[in-house]
Each structure stands twice: as C-alpha cells, then as structure tokens.
Gaussian input, Z-matrix of N, CA and C with variables (Angstrom, degrees):
# hf/3-21g

backbone

0 1
 N
 C     1     B1
 C     2     B2     1     A1
 N     3     B3     2     A2     1     D1
 C     4     B4     3     A3     2     D2
 C     5     B5     4     A4     3     D3
 N     6     B6     5     A5     4     D4
 C     7     B7     6     A6     5     D5
 C     8     B8     7     A7     6     D6
 N     9     B9     8     A8     7     D7
 C    10    B10     9     A9     8     D8
 C    11    B11    10    A10     9     D9
 N    12    B12    11    A11    10    D10
 C    13    B13    12    A12    11    D11
 C    14    B14    13    A13    12    D12
 N    15    B15    14    A14    13    D13
 C    16    B16    15    A15    14    D14
 C    17    B17    16    A16    15    D15
 N    18    B18    17    A17    16    D16
 C    19    B19    18    A18    17    D17
 C    20    B20    19    A19    18    D18
 N    21    B21    20    A20    19    D19
 C    22    B22    21    A21    20    D20
 C    23    B23    22    A22    21    D21
 N    24    B24    23    A23    22    D22
 C    25    B25    24    A24    23    D23
 C    26    B26    25    A25    24    D24
 N    27    B27    26    A26    25    D25
 C    28    B28    27    A27    26    D26
 C    29    B29    28    A28    27    D27
 N    30    B30    29    A29    28    D28
 C    31    B31    30    A30    29    D29
 C    32    B32    31    A31    30    D30
 N    33    B33    32    A32    31    D31
 C    34    B34    33    A33    32    D32
 C    35    B35    34    A34    33    D33
 N    36    B36    35    A35    34    D34
 C    37    B37    36    A36    35    D35
 C    38    B38    37    A37    36    D36
 N    39    B39    38    A38    37    D37
 C    40    B40    39    A39    38    D38
 C    41    B41    40    A40    39    D39
 N    42    B42    41    A41    40    D40
 C    43    B43    42    A42    41    D41
 C    44    B44    43    A43    42    D42
 N    45    B45    44    A44    43    D43
 C    46    B46    45    A45    44    D44
 C    47    B47    46    A46    45    D45
 N    48    B48    47    A47    46    D46
 C    49    B49    48    A48    47    D47
 C    50    B50    49    A49    48    D48
 N    51    B51    50    A50    49    D49
 C    52    B52    51    A51    50    D50
 C    53    B53    52    A52    51    D51
 N    54    B54    53    A53    52    D52
 C    55    B55    54    A54    53    D53
 C    56    B56    55    A55    54    D54
 N    57    B57    56    A56    55    D55
 C    58    B58    57    A57    56    D56
 C    59    B59    58    A58    57    D57
 N    60    B60    59    A59    58    D58
 C    61    B61    60    A60    59    D59
 C    62    B62    61    A61    60    D60
 N    63    B63    62    A62    61    D61
 C    64    B64    63    A63    62    D62
 C    65    B65    64    A64    63    D63
 N    66    B66    65    A65    64    D64
 C    67    B67    66    A66    65    D65
 C    68    B68    67    A67    66    D66
 N    69    B69    68    A68    67    D67
 C    70    B70    69    A69    68    D68
 C    71    B71    70    A70    69    D69
 N    72    B72    71    A71    70    D70
 C    73    B73    72    A72    71    D71
 C    74    B74    73    A73    72    D72
 N    75    B75    74    A74    73    D73
 C    76    B76    75    A75    74    D74
 C    77    B77    76    A76    75    D75
 N    78    B78    77    A77    76    D76
 C    79    B79    78    A78    77    D77
 C    80    B80    79    A79    78    D78
 N    81    B81    80    A80    79    D79
 C    82    B82    81    A81    80    D80
 C    83    B83    82    A82    81    D81
 N    84    B84    83    A83    82    D82
 C    85    B85    84    A84    83    D83
 C    86    B86    85    A85    84    D84
 N    87    B87    86    A86    85    D85
 C    88    B88    87    A87    86    D86
 C    89    B89    88    A88    87    D87
 N    90    B90    89    A89    88    D88
 C    91    B91    90    A90    89    D89
 C    92    B92    91    A91    90    D90
 N    93    B93    92    A92    91    D91
 C    94    B94    93    A93    92    D92
 C    95    B95    94    A94    93    D93
 N    96    B96    95    A95    94    D94
 C    97    B97    96    A96    95    D95
 C    98    B98    97    A97    96    D96
 N    99    B99    98    A98    97    D97
 C   100   B100    99    A99    98    D98
 C   101   B101   100   A100    99    D99
 N   102   B102   101   A101   100   D100
 C   103   B103   102   A102   101   D101
 C   104   B104   103   A103   102   D102
 N   105   B105   104   A104   103   D103
 C   106   B106   105   A105   104   D104
 C   107   B107   106   A106   105   D105
 N   108   B108   107   A107   106   D106
 C   109   B109   108   A108   107   D107
 C   110   B110   109   A109   108   D108
 N   111   B111   110   A110   109   D109
 C   112   B112   111   A111   110   D110
 C   113   B113   112   A112   111   D111
 N   114   B114   113   A113   112   D112
 C   115   B115   114   A114   113   D113
 C   116   B116   115   A115   114   D114
 N   117   B117   116   A116   115   D115
 C   118   B118   117   A117   116   D116
 C   119   B119   118   A118   117   D117
 N   120   B120   119   A119   118   D118
 C   121   B121   120   A120   119   D119
 C   122   B122   121   A121   120   D120
 N   123   B123   122   A122   121   D121
 C   124   B124   123   A123   122   D122
 C   125   B125   124   A124   123   D123
 N   126   B126   125   A125   124   D124
 C   127   B127   126   A126   125   D125
 C   128   B128   127   A127   126   D126
 N   129   B129   128   A128   127   D127
 C   130   B130   129   A129   128   D128
 C   131   B131   130   A130   129   D129
 N   132   B132   131   A131   130   D130
 C   133   B133   132   A132   131   D131
 C   134   B134   133   A133   132   D132
 N   135   B135   134   A134   133   D133
 C   136   B136   135   A135   134   D134
 C   137   B137   136   A136   135   D135
 N   138   B138   137   A137   136   D136
 C   139   B139   138   A138   137   D137
 C   140   B140   139   A139   138   D138
 N   141   B141   140   A140   139   D139
 C   142   B142   141   A141   140   D140
 C   143   B143   142   A142   141   D141
 N   144   B144   143   A143   142   D142
 C   145   B145   144   A144   143   D143
 C   146   B146   145   A145   144   D144
 N   147   B147   146   A146   145   D145
 C   148   B148   147   A147   146   D146
 C   149   B149   148   A148   147   D147
 N   150   B150   149   A149   148   D148
 C   151   B151   150   A150   149   D149
 C   152   B152   151   A151   150   D150
 N   153   B153   152   A152   151   D151
 C   154   B154   153   A153   152   D152
 C   155   B155   154   A154   153   D153
 N   156   B156   155   A155   154   D154
 C   157   B157   156   A156   155   D155
 C   158   B158   157   A157   156   D156
 N   159   B159   158   A158   157   D157
 C   160   B160   159   A159   158   D158
 C   161   B161   160   A160   159   D159
 N   162   B162   161   A161   160   D160
 C   163   B163   162   A162   161   D161
 C   164   B164   163   A163   162   D162
 N   165   B165   164   A164   163   D163
 C   166   B166   165   A165   164   D164
 C   167   B167   166   A166   165   D165
 N   168   B168   167   A167   166   D166
 C   169   B169   168   A168   167   D167
 C   170   B170   169   A169   168   D168
 N   171   B171   170   A170   169   D169
 C   172   B172   171   A171   170   D170
 C   173   B173   172   A172   171   D171
 N   174   B174   173   A173   172   D172
 C   175   B175   174   A174   173   D173
 C   176   B176   175   A175   174   D174
 N   177   B177   176   A176   175   D175
 C   178   B178   177   A177   176   D176
 C   179   B179   178   A178   177   D177
 N   180   B180   179   A179   178   D178
 C   181   B181   180   A180   179   D179
 C   182   B182   181   A181   180   D180
 N   183   B183   182   A182   181   D181
 C   184   B184   183   A183   182   D182
 C   185   B185   184   A184   183   D183
 N   186   B186   185   A185   184   D184
 C   187   B187   186   A186   185   D185
 C   188   B188   187   A187   186   D186
 N   189   B189   188   A188   187   D187
 C   190   B190   189   A189   188   D188
 C   191   B191   190   A190   189   D189
 N   192   B192   191   A191   190   D190
 C   193   B193   192   A192   191   D191
 C   194   B194   193   A193   192   D192
 N   195   B195   194   A194   193   D193
 C   196   B196   195   A195   194   D194
 C   197   B197   196   A196   195   D195
 N   198   B198   197   A197   196   D196
 C   199   B199   198   A198   197   D197
 C   200   B200   199   A199   198   D198
 N   201   B201   200   A200   199   D199
 C   202   B202   201   A201   200   D200
 C   203   B203   202   A202   201   D201
 N   204   B204   203   A203   202   D202
 C   205   B205   204   A204   203   D203
 C   206   B206   205   A205   204   D204
 N   207   B207   206   A206   205   D205
 C   208   B208   207   A207   206   D206
 C   209   B209   208   A208   207   D207
 N   210   B210   209   A209   208   D208
 C   211   B211   210   A210   209   D209
 C   212   B212   211   A211   210   D210
 N   213   B213   212   A212   211   D211
 C   214   B214   213   A213   212   D212
 C   215   B215   214   A214   213   D213
 N   216   B216   215   A215   214   D214
 C   217   B217   216   A216   215   D215
 C   218   B218   217   A217   216   D216
 N   219   B219   218   A218   217   D217
 C   220   B220   219   A219   218   D218
 C   221   B221   220   A220   219   D219
 N   222   B222   221   A221   220   D220
 C   223   B223   222   A222   221   D221
 C   224   B224   223   A223   222   D222
 N   225   B225   224   A224   223   D223
 C   226   B226   225   A225   224   D224
 C   227   B227   226   A226   225   D225
 N   228   B228   227   A227   226   D226
 C   229   B229   228   A228   227   D227
 C   230   B230   229   A229   228   D228
 N   231   B231   230   A230   229   D229
 C   232   B232   231   A231   230   D230
 C   233   B233   232   A232   231   D231
 N   234   B234   233   A233   232   D232
 C   235   B235   234   A234   233   D233
 C   236   B236   235   A235   234   D234
 N   237   B237   236   A236   235   D235
 C   238   B238   237   A237   236   D236
 C   239   B239   238   A238   237   D237
 N   240   B240   239   A239   238   D238
 C   241   B241   240   A240   239   D239
 C   242   B242   241   A241   240   D240
 N   243   B243   242   A242   241   D241
 C   244   B244   243   A243   242   D242
 C   245   B245   244   A244   243   D243
 N   246   B246   245   A245   244   D244
 C   247   B247   246   A246   245   D245
 C   248   B248   247   A247   246   D246
 N   249   B249   248   A248   247   D247
 C   250   B250   249   A249   248   D248
 C   251   B251   250   A250   249   D249

   B1=1.4503
   B2=1.5293
   B3=1.3213
   B4=1.4623
   B5=1.5278
   B6=1.3159
   B7=1.4611
   B8=1.5273
   B9=1.3223
   B10=1.4594
   B11=1.5375
   B12=1.3191
   B13=1.4632
   B14=1.5219
   B15=1.3169
   B16=1.4625
   B17=1.5256
   B18=1.3192
   B19=1.4635
   B20=1.5276
   B21=1.3265
   B22=1.4748
   B23=1.5268
   B24=1.3251
   B25=1.4802
   B26=1.5233
   B27=1.3281
   B28=1.4585
   B29=1.5269
   B30=1.3186
   B31=1.4817
   B32=1.5164
   B33=1.3159
   B34=1.4654
   B35=1.5266
   B36=1.3363
   B37=1.4645
   B38=1.5370
   B39=1.3250
   B40=1.4711
   B41=1.5262
   B42=1.3202
   B43=1.4777
   B44=1.5276
   B45=1.3176
   B46=1.4754
   B47=1.5341
   B48=1.3169
   B49=1.4545
   B50=1.5191
   B51=1.3284
   B52=1.4628
   B53=1.5278
   B54=1.3358
   B55=1.4434
   B56=1.5388
   B57=1.3393
   B58=1.4636
   B59=1.5307
   B60=1.3149
   B61=1.4747
   B62=1.5256
   B63=1.3371
   B64=1.4643
   B65=1.5276
   B66=1.3045
   B67=1.4619
   B68=1.5228
   B69=1.3258
   B70=1.4785
   B71=1.5337
   B72=1.2920
   B73=1.4747
   B74=1.5357
   B75=1.3272
   B76=1.4679
   B77=1.5262
   B78=1.3075
   B79=1.4676
   B80=1.5240
   B81=1.3260
   B82=1.4714
   B83=1.5180
   B84=1.3146
   B85=1.4657
   B86=1.5169
   B87=1.3325
   B88=1.4617
   B89=1.5270
   B90=1.3250
   B91=1.4790
   B92=1.5258
   B93=1.3453
   B94=1.4578
   B95=1.5298
   B96=1.3286
   B97=1.4506
   B98=1.5162
   B99=1.3291
   B100=1.4664
   B101=1.5237
   B102=1.3229
   B103=1.4692
   B104=1.5244
   B105=1.3269
   B106=1.4823
   B107=1.5308
   B108=1.3174
   B109=1.4551
   B110=1.5310
   B111=1.3314
   B112=1.4869
   B113=1.5220
   B114=1.3391
   B115=1.4561
   B116=1.5172
   B117=1.3455
   B118=1.4644
   B119=1.5326
   B120=1.3197
   B121=1.4738
   B122=1.5084
   B123=1.3269
   B124=1.4695
   B125=1.5214
   B126=1.3320
   B127=1.4517
   B128=1.5315
   B129=1.3355
   B130=1.4522
   B131=1.5170
   B132=1.3191
   B133=1.4527
   B134=1.5280
   B135=1.3357
   B136=1.4693
   B137=1.5207
   B138=1.3311
   B139=1.4682
   B140=1.5170
   B141=1.3069
   B142=1.4664
   B143=1.5326
   B144=1.3353
   B145=1.4714
   B146=1.5147
   B147=1.3359
   B148=1.4520
   B149=1.5330
   B150=1.3198
   B151=1.4774
   B152=1.5404
   B153=1.3242
   B154=1.4551
   B155=1.5124
   B156=1.3271
   B157=1.4726
   B158=1.5251
   B159=1.3168
   B160=1.4622
   B161=1.5240
   B162=1.3330
   B163=1.4475
   B164=1.5218
   B165=1.3421
   B166=1.4560
   B167=1.5337
   B168=1.3436
   B169=1.4707
   B170=1.5389
   B171=1.3201
   B172=1.4775
   B173=1.5235
   B174=1.3200
   B175=1.4573
   B176=1.5296
   B177=1.3434
   B178=1.4671
   B179=1.5155
   B180=1.3343
   B181=1.4575
   B182=1.5114
   B183=1.3208
   B184=1.4633
   B185=1.5280
   B186=1.3309
   B187=1.4794
   B188=1.5197
   B189=1.3303
   B190=1.4623
   B191=1.5270
   B192=1.3374
   B193=1.4514
   B194=1.5130
   B195=1.3291
   B196=1.4530
   B197=1.5445
   B198=1.3297
   B199=1.4658
   B200=1.5399
   B201=1.3176
   B202=1.4583
   B203=1.5341
   B204=1.3189
   B205=1.4838
   B206=1.5421
   B207=1.2914
   B208=1.4734
   B209=1.5152
   B210=1.3233
   B211=1.4566
   B212=1.5344
   B213=1.3182
   B214=1.4723
   B215=1.5171
   B216=1.3332
   B217=1.4721
   B218=1.5267
   B219=1.3340
   B220=1.4556
   B221=1.5210
   B222=1.3359
   B223=1.4755
   B224=1.5142
   B225=1.3498
   B226=1.4589
   B227=1.5224
   B228=1.3262
   B229=1.4923
   B230=1.5130
   B231=1.3310
   B232=1.4611
   B233=1.5334
   B234=1.3265
   B235=1.4579
   B236=1.5275
   B237=1.3289
   B238=1.4546
   B239=1.5403
   B240=1.3122
   B241=1.4720
   B242=1.5402
   B243=1.3111
   B244=1.4611
   B245=1.5243
   B246=1.3432
   B247=1.4553
   B248=1.5256
   B249=1.3217
   B250=1.4476
   B251=1.4974
   A1=108.50
   A2=115.63
   A3=120.30
   A4=111.66
   A5=116.25
   A6=122.34
   A7=111.81
   A8=116.80
   A9=120.97
   A10=110.72
   A11=116.76
   A12=120.82
   A13=111.39
   A14=115.70
   A15=120.38
   A16=109.81
   A17=116.21
   A18=120.91
   A19=110.93
   A20=117.78
   A21=120.89
   A22=110.88
   A23=116.92
   A24=120.07
   A25=109.43
   A26=117.35
   A27=121.16
   A28=109.60
   A29=116.13
   A30=120.29
   A31=111.21
   A32=117.26
   A33=121.65
   A34=111.10
   A35=115.70
   A36=121.32
   A37=110.65
   A38=116.95
   A39=119.63
   A40=113.71
   A41=117.18
   A42=120.75
   A43=114.43
   A44=120.84
   A45=119.71
   A46=114.07
   A47=117.58
   A48=121.84
   A49=113.69
   A50=116.60
   A51=122.06
   A52=111.18
   A53=115.63
   A54=121.17
   A55=111.43
   A56=116.52
   A57=121.14
   A58=108.41
   A59=116.05
   A60=121.47
   A61=112.33
   A62=117.97
   A63=120.10
   A64=110.73
   A65=117.08
   A66=120.56
   A67=110.73
   A68=116.44
   A69=119.40
   A70=108.55
   A71=117.93
   A72=122.14
   A73=112.27
   A74=116.24
   A75=122.44
   A76=111.54
   A77=115.94
   A78=122.38
   A79=111.54
   A80=116.43
   A81=123.12
   A82=107.65
   A83=117.02
   A84=121.27
   A85=111.07
   A86=117.42
   A87=120.95
   A88=114.02
   A89=116.58
   A90=119.27
   A91=109.85
   A92=114.09
   A93=120.76
   A94=109.27
   A95=116.12
   A96=119.72
   A97=113.52
   A98=117.14
   A99=120.58
   A100=111.74
   A101=117.83
   A102=121.86
   A103=113.86
   A104=116.47
   A105=119.27
   A106=112.42
   A107=116.84
   A108=120.64
   A109=113.36
   A110=114.79
   A111=121.89
   A112=112.65
   A113=115.71
   A114=120.03
   A115=107.04
   A116=117.65
   A117=117.81
   A118=110.76
   A119=115.39
   A120=119.61
   A121=112.30
   A122=118.43
   A123=120.88
   A124=111.11
   A125=116.09
   A126=120.47
   A127=112.02
   A128=116.50
   A129=119.70
   A130=110.96
   A131=116.68
   A132=120.90
   A133=109.85
   A134=116.54
   A135=120.51
   A136=111.09
   A137=116.80
   A138=121.33
   A139=110.06
   A140=116.62
   A141=120.92
   A142=111.07
   A143=115.59
   A144=118.71
   A145=111.19
   A146=117.12
   A147=120.53
   A148=112.18
   A149=115.91
   A150=120.97
   A151=108.47
   A152=117.58
   A153=120.27
   A154=110.94
   A155=116.79
   A156=121.08
   A157=111.88
   A158=116.84
   A159=121.35
   A160=112.58
   A161=116.19
   A162=119.67
   A163=112.61
   A164=117.49
   A165=123.29
   A166=111.22
   A167=114.12
   A168=121.38
   A169=107.62
   A170=114.64
   A171=120.88
   A172=107.64
   A173=115.37
   A174=121.35
   A175=108.87
   A176=115.63
   A177=120.69
   A178=110.19
   A179=116.23
   A180=121.92
   A181=114.55
   A182=117.73
   A183=119.92
   A184=111.76
   A185=116.61
   A186=119.71
   A187=110.72
   A188=115.54
   A189=120.38
   A190=110.78
   A191=116.37
   A192=120.47
   A193=113.88
   A194=117.25
   A195=122.25
   A196=112.29
   A197=115.98
   A198=120.28
   A199=109.38
   A200=114.90
   A201=121.42
   A202=110.91
   A203=115.15
   A204=117.97
   A205=109.15
   A206=114.85
   A207=120.65
   A208=111.70
   A209=116.77
   A210=121.13
   A211=111.21
   A212=116.61
   A213=121.09
   A214=110.38
   A215=116.57
   A216=120.16
   A217=110.49
   A218=116.71
   A219=120.64
   A220=112.29
   A221=115.35
   A222=119.93
   A223=110.92
   A224=116.78
   A225=120.92
   A226=110.39
   A227=115.88
   A228=119.46
   A229=111.63
   A230=116.85
   A231=120.81
   A232=111.87
   A233=116.31
   A234=120.11
   A235=111.36
   A236=116.36
   A237=120.45
   A238=111.36
   A239=117.60
   A240=120.36
   A241=109.94
   A242=115.97
   A243=121.39
   A244=111.56
   A245=116.66
   A246=119.18
   A247=111.43
   A248=117.76
   A249=121.50
   A250=112.56
   D1=132.92
   D2=-177.78
   D3=-71.31
   D4=149.53
   D5=-179.51
   D6=-58.27
   D7=-40.62
   D8=-179.51
   D9=-64.36
   D10=-38.88
   D11=177.81
   D12=-65.34
   D13=-41.26
   D14=177.87
   D15=-62.92
   D16=-44.75
   D17=-179.41
   D18=-61.95
   D19=-41.30
   D20=179.35
   D21=-65.25
   D22=-40.76
   D23=177.82
   D24=-65.23
   D25=-42.64
   D26=-179.91
   D27=-61.32
   D28=-43.12
   D29=179.29
   D30=-61.25
   D31=-39.60
   D32=177.71
   D33=-65.50
   D34=-39.02
   D35=179.56
   D36=-64.08
   D37=-45.53
   D38=-173.65
   D39=-80.47
   D40=-19.84
   D41=-175.22
   D42=-49.74
   D43=-46.11
   D44=-178.13
   D45=-64.83
   D46=-19.62
   D47=-176.04
   D48=-98.00
   D49=-9.70
   D50=-173.34
   D51=-77.79
   D52=133.08
   D53=177.15
   D54=-102.14
   D55=-8.75
   D56=-178.84
   D57=-122.62
   D58=92.77
   D59=-176.25
   D60=-63.55
   D61=-34.85
   D62=179.38
   D63=-62.19
   D64=-42.61
   D65=178.35
   D66=-64.65
   D67=-36.44
   D68=179.47
   D69=-66.59
   D70=-41.52
   D71=-179.83
   D72=-66.30
   D73=-25.01
   D74=179.72
   D75=-109.78
   D76=30.93
   D77=-175.34
   D78=-58.67
   D79=131.27
   D80=174.49
   D81=-131.94
   D82=175.36
   D83=177.42
   D84=-62.31
   D85=-26.69
   D86=-178.14
   D87=-87.24
   D88=-1.06
   D89=179.40
   D90=-66.03
   D91=126.18
   D92=179.32
   D93=-92.40
   D94=131.70
   D95=-175.70
   D96=-62.05
   D97=-43.00
   D98=-177.10
   D99=-82.36
   D100=-51.47
   D101=-174.68
   D102=-72.65
   D103=-41.93
   D104=-174.59
   D105=-92.01
   D106=-43.03
   D107=-176.32
   D108=-93.00
   D109=-7.51
   D110=179.58
   D111=58.12
   D112=37.04
   D113=173.58
   D114=-85.72
   D115=125.56
   D116=-179.23
   D117=-76.63
   D118=165.38
   D119=-172.04
   D120=-63.73
   D121=-33.98
   D122=176.89
   D123=-64.24
   D124=-42.12
   D125=178.62
   D126=-70.77
   D127=-27.51
   D128=176.56
   D129=-63.94
   D130=-35.56
   D131=174.88
   D132=-63.89
   D133=-40.37
   D134=176.36
   D135=-62.33
   D136=-40.34
   D137=177.03
   D138=-59.32
   D139=-45.26
   D140=-178.75
   D141=-63.98
   D142=-41.45
   D143=176.81
   D144=-63.26
   D145=-39.01
   D146=176.94
   D147=-66.23
   D148=-38.10
   D149=177.38
   D150=-61.98
   D151=-44.31
   D152=178.89
   D153=-58.60
   D154=-43.19
   D155=-178.47
   D156=-68.17
   D157=-48.33
   D158=-176.36
   D159=-64.89
   D160=-41.51
   D161=-176.60
   D162=-96.63
   D163=2.31
   D164=179.31
   D165=51.72
   D166=53.20
   D167=179.89
   D168=-131.11
   D169=166.57
   D170=174.71
   D171=-120.24
   D172=124.64
   D173=-178.90
   D174=-104.85
   D175=115.79
   D176=179.95
   D177=-75.00
   D178=167.34
   D179=-176.58
   D180=-58.19
   D181=-40.67
   D182=179.89
   D183=-65.99
   D184=-37.43
   D185=175.88
   D186=-70.61
   D187=-36.50
   D188=-179.55
   D189=-60.93
   D190=-40.18
   D191=179.96
   D192=-65.50
   D193=-23.24
   D194=-179.90
   D195=-77.75
   D196=-21.14
   D197=-171.33
   D198=-81.03
   D199=85.47
   D200=178.09
   D201=-113.94
   D202=-22.52
   D203=179.51
   D204=-140.06
   D205=176.13
   D206=-175.93
   D207=-62.00
   D208=-44.11
   D209=-178.49
   D210=-58.71
   D211=-45.85
   D212=179.75
   D213=-64.47
   D214=-40.61
   D215=178.30
   D216=-61.34
   D217=-45.68
   D218=179.15
   D219=-61.04
   D220=-40.25
   D221=179.45
   D222=-63.50
   D223=-45.75
   D224=179.94
   D225=-63.98
   D226=-46.54
   D227=178.67
   D228=-57.80
   D229=-48.73
   D230=179.52
   D231=-60.42
   D232=-42.13
   D233=179.91
   D234=-63.83
   D235=-42.07
   D236=-177.37
   D237=-74.09
   D238=-33.89
   D239=177.20
   D240=-63.70
   D241=-42.61
   D242=-179.74
   D243=-65.05
   D244=-40.02
   D245=-174.90
   D246=-87.91
   D247=-5.78
   D248=-177.05
   D249=-80.72

C-alpha cells in the first residue's frame, strides 16, 4: 500500500475526532494528534481502534503509546501491514 493512500485513509479516520479543521487541512507528518488536532486522549483510543479495523491490523500497547503524531502512526501502520 502506498504511503499517500495510507495517509488519506488515516485522515479520513481522524476527521470525525478533530476539533481543529485548519490543522486537519494542513496535515503533515509532524502534526500532533492531541496538541495540533485537539483530539482528546479518549478519542485517540477510538482512532487507534478505527485504524486497526480499516487496515486489518492489531496494534499492541507499546505501539499504541508511540502514536502521538501522524509520522508515528504511519510508521506503526506500515510496520503492522508488513508483519500481518
């Protein structure tokens, strides 16, 4: 799966939880889910559950803790897709 395709799917997943639309429209790898997009920690868990479902992967607790920004999310998704 291409990186751009993964990013677009991720953006679709996080959209319902985003409180800062401008940050979503200017999403980069450095965008932080909590600080930039104003996604609260409870909703971040929902995002991770949605990522697992959409990409048909399982994200363990240690990987889950790493997912604080877009770049980390992409790295975890790519790693899990490869090992799946």
